[in-house]
KEMAR-969875 format. One line per 3 residues: their letters; for each residue x, y, z of C-alpha. Coordinates in steps of 0.001 Angstrom, whole numbers. Example, Ala and Ser with C-alpha at 12.3 -4.5 7.8 and 13.67 -1.06 7.14 Angstrom:
BEGIN
AS	12300 -4500 7800  13670 -1060 7140 $
END
This chain:
BEGIN
MSS	-4370 -26240 110408  -1909 -23809 111902  -1261 -23242 115569 $
NLN	-3545 -20533 116915  -705 -18878 118822  1233 -18390 115599 $
NKN	-1814 -16942 113866  -1706 -13845 116054  810 -12129 113784 $
KSY	-117 -13642 110431  -1886 -11687 107713  -5048 -12817 105967 $
KKI	-7113 -11509 103075  -10431 -13044 103984  -11631 -14387 107332 $
VLA	-14907 -16231 107881  -16276 -15585 111370  -18665 -17853 113283 $
YSG	-21110 -15099 114206  -23937 -15297 116721  -24387 -11611 117439 $
GLD	-23639 -12213 121103  -21034 -10345 123089  -17952 -12230 121913 $
TSV	-18680 -12203 118194  -20126 -8686 118224  -16755 -7232 119198 $
LIP	-14831 -9633 116980  -15755 -8036 113653  -14149 -4625 114358 $
WLK	-11354 -6263 116356  -10428 -8567 113468  -10440 -5662 111017 $
ENY	-8230 -3614 113327  -5736 -6418 113878  -5695 -8224 110531 $
GAE	-7039 -5703 108010  -8885 -8551 106309  -12324 -8810 104763 $
IIA	-14652 -10314 107362  -17483 -12585 106259  -19875 -13476 109076 $
VSG	-21808 -16752 109190  -24702 -17483 111527  -26198 -20946 111783 $
NVG	-29914 -20854 112491  -30468 -23786 114840  -33646 -22376 116312 $
QAS	-32442 -19405 118349  -35436 -17425 117008  -35425 -13750 118043 $
ELE	-31641 -13707 118451  -31377 -13589 114642  -33457 -10432 114339 $
GLE	-31444 -7453 113110  -28323 -9589 112833  -27460 -8689 109243 $
EKA	-27768 -4967 109873  -25598 -5268 112964  -22917 -7369 111237 $
LAT	-22644 -4995 108279  -22679 -1901 110495  -19750 -3200 112533 $
GAS	-17599 -3994 109495  -18538 -7331 107942  -18705 -7417 104142 $
KLY	-21641 -9844 104241  -23560 -12135 106547  -24773 -15626 105775 $
IED	-27734 -16795 107882  -28019 -20512 107220  -31233 -22302 108186 $
LTK	-29970 -25526 109742  -32963 -26336 111961  -34286 -29314 109974 $
EFV	-30852 -30893 109660  -30172 -30114 113321  -33215 -32052 114515 $
EDY	-33163 -34937 112063  -29425 -35633 111815  -28115 -34614 115244 $
IFP	-30885 -34385 117864  -32899 -37474 116942  -29868 -39783 116583 $
SLK	-28763 -38680 120064  -32301 -39145 121398  -32470 -42680 119973 $
AGA	-29148 -43415 121655  -30387 -42016 124968  -27155 -40016 124987 $
AYE	-26467 -37551 127779  -23417 -36206 129574  -23758 -36060 133359 $
DYL	-27549 -35582 132906  -26962 -32733 130421  -28895 -33364 127198 $
LGT	-26188 -32005 124884  -27943 -28936 123454  -24849 -26916 122621 $
SFA	-22729 -30015 122075  -24486 -31353 118984  -25218 -27918 117506 $
RPL	-21564 -26873 117244  -20389 -29611 114835  -23264 -28852 112462 $
IAK	-22597 -25091 112479  -18861 -25617 112033  -19420 -27940 109084 $
RIV	-21508 -25298 107305  -18946 -22587 108104  -16250 -24698 106459 $
EIA	-18409 -25111 103347  -18875 -21325 103115  -15196 -20626 103818 $
KAE	-14218 -22904 100956  -16788 -21348 98616  -15595 -17849 99533 $
GAD	-11908 -18698 99164  -11203 -17683 102760  -7785 -18335 104236 $
AIC	-8897 -18482 107893  -11872 -19215 110113  -12381 -17355 113388 $
HGC	-14500 -18292 116405  -15184 -16488 119670  -14922 -19471 122008 $
TGK	-12945 -19017 125192  -9839 -21030 125989  -11592 -22408 129064 $
GND	-14617 -23857 127315  -15714 -26935 125407  -16959 -25161 122278 $
QVR	-13454 -24356 121038  -12840 -28105 120805  -16161 -28832 119101 $
FEL	-15643 -26137 116472  -12043 -26956 115729  -12442 -30731 115570 $
AIK	-15171 -30254 112973  -12917 -27875 111027  -10115 -30441 111178 $
AFA	-12502 -33070 109814  -13551 -31033 106762  -10739 -28501 106206 $
PDM	-7564 -29870 107835  -5367 -27199 106234  -7525 -24206 107217 $
DVI	-6067 -21706 109694  -8160 -21039 112775  -8072 -17777 114724 $
APW	-9181 -18030 118352  -8671 -14531 119841  -9638 -15516 123389 $
RFW	-6307 -17321 123605  -4221 -14209 123115  -6208 -10969 122858 $
ELN	-6357 -8132 125337  -10145 -8375 125845  -9728 -11202 128312 $
SRE	-12928 -10677 130305  -16556 -10030 129495  -16296 -6663 131269 $
KEI	-13493 -5604 128893  -15519 -6805 125927  -18490 -4714 127012 $
AYA	-16251 -1662 127418  -14790 -2272 123936  -18286 -2568 122474 $
EAH	-19392 655 124120  -16290 2481 122866  -16946 1261 119305 $
NIP	-20715 1928 119426  -21558 -1739 119038  -25154 -2369 120192 $
LKI	-25570 -5095 122814  -28642 -6697 124336  -26874 -7139 127682 $
NKE	-25162 -4990 130271  -22826 -5597 133186  -25762 -6582 135420 $
TNY	-27395 -9081 133018  -24164 -10433 131619  -24956 -14158 131823 $
SKD	-23241 -16222 129182  -26096 -17869 127271  -26425 -20229 124352 $
KNL	-29817 -20816 122778  -31100 -23146 120122  -34274 -25075 119389 $
WHL	-33309 -27772 121883  -32164 -25776 124895  -30951 -22604 126579 $
SHE	-27863 -22544 128805  -26985 -19989 131491  -23508 -19491 132938 $
GLD	-21576 -16745 134744  -22320 -14013 137288  -23864 -15409 140519 $
LED	-24050 -18887 138974  -20261 -19175 139157  -20542 -19881 142878 $
PAN	-22351 -23207 143526  -23271 -21864 146961  -25698 -19478 145268 $
EAP	-29177 -20714 144467  -30067 -20273 140812  -32513 -17348 140432 $
LNK	-35185 -19433 138687  -37993 -17151 139818  -36187 -13948 138882 $
PGF	-38097 -12224 136047  -36329 -12723 132731  -33909 -15412 133891 $
LEL	-35757 -18399 132456  -36747 -17946 128824  -38132 -21273 127664 $
GVS	-40486 -21802 130568  -41252 -21157 134227  -39929 -22536 137483 $
PEQ	-41799 -25494 139004  -43247 -23194 141687  -44796 -20998 139002 $
APD	-46201 -23899 136971  -49955 -24631 136963  -51531 -26381 139945 $
TPE	-53181 -28973 137693  -51276 -31630 135741  -51157 -31786 131952 $
YVT	-51034 -35001 129940  -49084 -35356 126713  -48986 -38360 124366 $
IHF	-46087 -38960 121980  -46013 -41530 119188  -42707 -43019 118052 $
EKG	-41811 -44880 114865  -38567 -46849 115176  -37370 -44557 117955 $
VPT	-38268 -41320 116167  -41125 -39153 117503  -43721 -38470 114813 $
MVN	-46894 -37358 116619  -47849 -35290 119666  -51355 -35684 121080 $
DQQ	-52479 -37555 117927  -51274 -34746 115654  -48747 -35596 112938 $
LEP	-45916 -33058 113070  -42627 -32393 111334  -39497 -32984 113460 $
VEI	-38835 -29292 114112  -42491 -28764 115040  -42384 -31658 117520 $
VAV	-39528 -30101 119479  -41151 -26651 119355  -44552 -27915 120534 $
LNE	-43046 -29937 123369  -40915 -26951 124393  -44099 -24964 124860 $
IGG	-45898 -27740 126737  -42908 -28574 128905  -41916 -24985 129520 $
KNG	-45224 -23912 130996  -45139 -26922 133336  -41633 -26231 134661 $
IGI	-40113 -29267 132929  -36452 -29695 132009  -34559 -27295 134291 $
LDI	-31148 -28671 135205  -28749 -26990 137639  -25448 -28845 137410 $
VEN	-21742 -28591 138153  -20310 -30503 135205  -16837 -31723 134344 $
RLV	-15675 -29824 131287  -13524 -31502 128678  -10667 -29065 129400 $
GMK	-10414 -30301 132986  -12262 -27834 135187  -15665 -27998 136795 $
SRG	-18269 -25509 135632  -21700 -24623 136980  -24555 -24007 134586 $
VYE	-28330 -23945 134415  -29940 -25578 131399  -33478 -25310 130107 $
TPG	-34479 -28288 127941  -38258 -28649 128292  -39171 -30486 125090 $
GTI	-36009 -32548 125055  -36542 -33753 128614  -40036 -34916 127702 $
LYA	-38772 -36735 124607  -35990 -38496 126495  -38409 -39638 129221 $
AHK	-40972 -40876 126698  -38388 -42669 124562  -36880 -44397 127595 $
KLE	-40331 -45499 128748  -41110 -47017 125357  -37811 -48892 125332 $
EIT	-38736 -50452 128686  -41350 -52628 126974  -39798 -53031 123511 $
LDK	-36153 -53938 124226  -34989 -57205 125727  -32904 -57129 128888 $
ETS	-29473 -57733 127340  -29953 -55178 124550  -31350 -52591 126969 $
HYK	-28498 -52974 129453  -25811 -52891 126792  -27457 -49903 125130 $
DQV	-27146 -48027 128429  -23377 -48434 128148  -23469 -47232 124544 $
AHK	-25547 -44221 125586  -22878 -43197 128083  -20103 -43437 125491 $
FGE	-22229 -41744 122820  -22872 -38838 125185  -19162 -38465 125923 $
LVY	-18294 -38423 122221  -20858 -35721 121481  -19874 -33620 124485 $
NGL	-16212 -33871 123547  -16777 -32700 119970  -16184 -36112 118387 $
WYT	-19345 -36254 116275  -17467 -36737 113003  -15616 -39863 114041 $
PLR	-15827 -43509 112973  -16803 -44551 116495  -19776 -42199 116707 $
KAL	-20933 -43384 113285  -20555 -47020 114332  -22453 -46439 117572 $
SAF	-25279 -44806 115614  -25463 -47925 113432  -25812 -50074 116555 $
VDS	-28439 -47737 117985  -30461 -47775 114750  -30556 -51574 114829 $
TQE	-31987 -51495 118363  -34760 -49110 117329  -36517 -51425 114856 $
TVT	-39165 -52282 117449  -39251 -48977 119357  -42656 -48036 117990 $
GDV	-45669 -47100 120072  -47342 -44490 122238  -46288 -43006 125555 $
TLK	-48463 -40791 127731  -46794 -38692 130409  -48277 -36579 133176 $
LYK	-46501 -33262 133636  -46804 -31540 136983  -44655 -28762 138446 $
GNI	-41360 -29926 136977  -42128 -33627 137344  -42636 -36174 134567 $
IPA	-44849 -39053 135696  -45429 -42024 133356  -49123 -42620 132716 $
SVT	-49318 -45131 129855  -47146 -46991 127357  -48271 -49269 124512 $
SPY	-46545 -50883 121551  -47346 -53581 118983  -43838 -54901 119756 $
SLY	-44269 -54992 123524  -42340 -57753 125281  -44417 -57338 128412 $
SNA	-46717 -60305 129007  -49656 -59963 131364  -49971 -63733 131418 $
MAT	-46368 -64154 132556  -46269 -61330 135087  -49677 -61709 136753 $
FDE	-50004 -62559 140442  -53267 -64329 139632  -53584 -67953 138620 $
DDA	-52161 -68622 135163  -51149 -71446 132792  -48245 -69617 131126 $
YDQ	-45625 -69963 133834  -44801 -73031 135909  -43571 -71634 139212 $
ADS	-42036 -75005 140092  -39406 -74364 137385  -37904 -71634 139532 $
AGF	-36450 -74173 141974  -34172 -75672 139339  -33194 -72217 138095 $
INL	-32220 -71087 141578  -30228 -74291 142192  -28128 -73684 139070 $
FGL	-27880 -69921 139460  -26774 -70320 143087  -24434 -73251 142476 $
PLK	-21194 -71191 142860  -22405 -69889 146231  -23317 -73395 147375 $
VRA	-19961 -74846 146306  -18088 -72073 148088  -20057 -72571 151263 $
LNN	-19494 -76357 151219  -15753 -75883 150698  -15694 -73369 153511 $
MAL	-17346 -75865 155847  -14748 -78511 154922  -11858 -76107 155526 $
EQN	-13186 -75145 158933  -13622 -78783 159978  -10271 -80044 158691 $
EGQ	-7846 -77136 159060  -9621 -74465 161025  -9456 -72165 158019 $
SFP	-12114 -70511 155874  -12622 -68339 152855  -12563 -64554 153431 $
DVE	-15844 -63207 154737  -18109 -61949 151948  -20578 -60057 154119 $
END
């Protein structure tokens, strides 16, 4: 894959563009034609962004693309990317990876189309300050290591969203935003992210109650005054039912988005550490995903033993970093998924959660593989646990402390010395 800086002055016959129809990619079609004179083939990956796909083909063709592929990737997105991350409990600084695990999937499909079309370059509209450029290009490296990549944000003259809007207006490119509503957003079935404008200053409170800001739900203040209960059934770590209704994977996320959204669930306002080194402030909406993560974690509390659970927490942290950093298609991520799958053999059961004004409150958890024993844990009289055994356990567990203290006493008596204070 060639250096992107060198690609500025190269010529191409056919360029495949990762096309969302948002601001960046809307101006890219005419810009690429003006600067490269190549045929532009647009590709949009449908990962559940719903209404954002409406009118996309007409817009792409009207602005100069020769064709537009709209690839339905929602089923694969949920089953092969979301659920493996859910089973791992993977997150990055509390962010549930919505954009992070969508990009590798979209990029993989773009490579497949680029190869089928005989394209000699792939273009994306990611900025040089963001994480998505890494996620796209690492996936391209994995499946088309010799493919040229054009990343105009690294060298073009439209180096601000205001300039992009002006370019779009001058070229009669229709946009759904203006200078006043110019948040940078990314939407898929799992989440919606908001960045830019007043959010760039962490001193500013996020306008959660501003009409039109939140799209997947409401703020906690606007949520109902009565709680709502939701029950999720898992089979080997995978959710299969909501409120006793068997649903397909995509339907499960959609249904929980609706339930969580109206109860103000899953709003995260965070200043995160980007892969490229800077801190960035964003607001994320992940209503259904937040419910699923909470339910899955609750079920693991009674189905995983202590050592597996604690070690899996470490794996979850690493898994989340790999996904965030665009390293989905790596041997380590694959190996971690194999470990995670082995831990999920007993993660089967039902979890009931109470949702109230942005809060998720556990209500019930049951499993045929539960390791919780009422007989062992009870404060009432029982025959399952001999409390006298604890004395021997404490003597052995505390033996290093006892030995240290005895040695300390001897040092003080004989030499006036002692071990360093441990308080």
